[in-house]
C-alpha positions, 0 to 999 in steps of 0.5 A: 470524129477521129483525125488519124490517118485512115479514120473517117469523119461521119456526121451525127444522125441529126446532121444527116437530116440537113439537105445537101442543097444547103452546100450550094446556097451557103453564104461566104460567111457560112462557107468560111465557118464550115471550112473552119469547123473541119480544118480545126476540129480538135480546137472547135474551129479555133484557128491554129497557126500553121507556122508556129502552132499557136492556138488562139483567137488570131486577128481576122483580117478583111481578106478573110486571112488570119494574122498570128498573135505570136509570129505575126505571119498571115494564114488562111483557112486552107493554108498548108492544105491541099487546097493551098493557094486557092483562087476560087470561092470556098463554095466552089470547093464544097460544090466540087466535093458534093458533085463528085460524091453524087457520082456513083461511078465517078465523075468526069472532069469535063462535066465538073468544069461545066457544073462549076463554070470553070476551065477544064484545067481548073477542074482537072487539078481540083478533082485530082487534089480530092483524089490525092486527099483520099489516098493520103488518108486511106486506111492501110492497117492489116486486114483480118478474116476472110480476104479476097484478092484479084487483079484486072488490067487497065489501058494499053489497048491498041486501036485495030487496023481498018483492013482485016489483013493488017490487024494483029493479035493485041493480046500478045505482049510484043503487040502492046504499047507499054501503057497497060497496068494491072490493079490489084485489089484486096477486100476484107469480107464482112462477117454478115453475109449480106453486107458485102465487103468492109474495106478495100485496098488497091495497088498498081503494078505492071503485071499480075506477078508473084513478087508484087502479090507476095509483098502486098499480102505480107504487108497488108494481110494478117497471117491468121486470115483466109485468102480467097483467090483465083487460079492465077499462078500469081497466088501460088506462093501464098500457100506457104504462109497463109491459108488459101482457097482457090476457085477456078473460073474456067469451071465455076465462079463460086466453088460450092464445095469449099464455099470459095469465091472472089465476087467481092473483088470482082464487084469492085472491078465492075465499078472501076471499069464502069468509071473507066468506060462510062465516065473517064474513058481513059486513066492516065498512068501517073494517076491510075492509083488515084482513080483506083483508090477513089472507086475503092472509097466509093465501094467502102462507103456505098451505104453511107449517106452522101452528106456524110461522105461529102464532109468526110472528103472535106475533112480529109482534104483540109487535113492533107498537106500541100501537093508538090505536084498538083500545086502549080500543075499547069505551070510545070511542077508535075514535070520537075 
């Protein structure tokens, strides 16, 4: 396991044989030890004071908090993490991660609140904290090789009028409500034909335009790469600096002459749209980037066992800082 940003915690083959049901059957002590293991992996579970950084066997209080031997301040296994100031048992956080992991096309927060027997507000904040942890730790290093880039529009749909004569052309810009956003995705293909894509990065913009596309490509795609794109004029400027292959979707989905396609990018959008229509039914603009990145994570880890994914998310959450927006969300912190 490596704990740098963008790298993942995967279990050994021996650990993967353990049943996922154990997460829901853990005692308080077992859950506490699991959190210690993933919070302080570099010290083999030995607590590190978040205030002064002392690594030692600090005093364990009856409240399951530690008191630092140096600065005498108290801290818990979730202090300074995205789960800071928690009120639920540790098993509920493990259970939430496990439940969300099992949702191949996302998981609604209403259903999560029922499964955990908590209020919708609690499930809402908890799910978004998990998504924020995935965003904090996503791998943003440059992509190399064959890269596919595409975009799709999310939201902003206006409900049609009841009477036919009152209906408007909802495709026109003047008839939109200003809530429509575009998700731009770049996917790095695997060298093996049948293994699909290796890594996915997503970005939110107002439109599919040349300025945003060029900024994304220059930052996240190396000059030696071969870019596959469709016929949209948003990708025209890329020809000046990159080797770009284009496919015209009005003629075909795969250009067999040049072996050009963006099917991997379309595959990601398919999963994103299924999450949008089938699970959530709505993505708030403020969290659309989180939802898009969550589905990118699911795509990239689609062939990894659920137990490893669950613990990888736990590792990311326990190594993510306190969220200034989600901590105290329903008390109004998100409006500050």
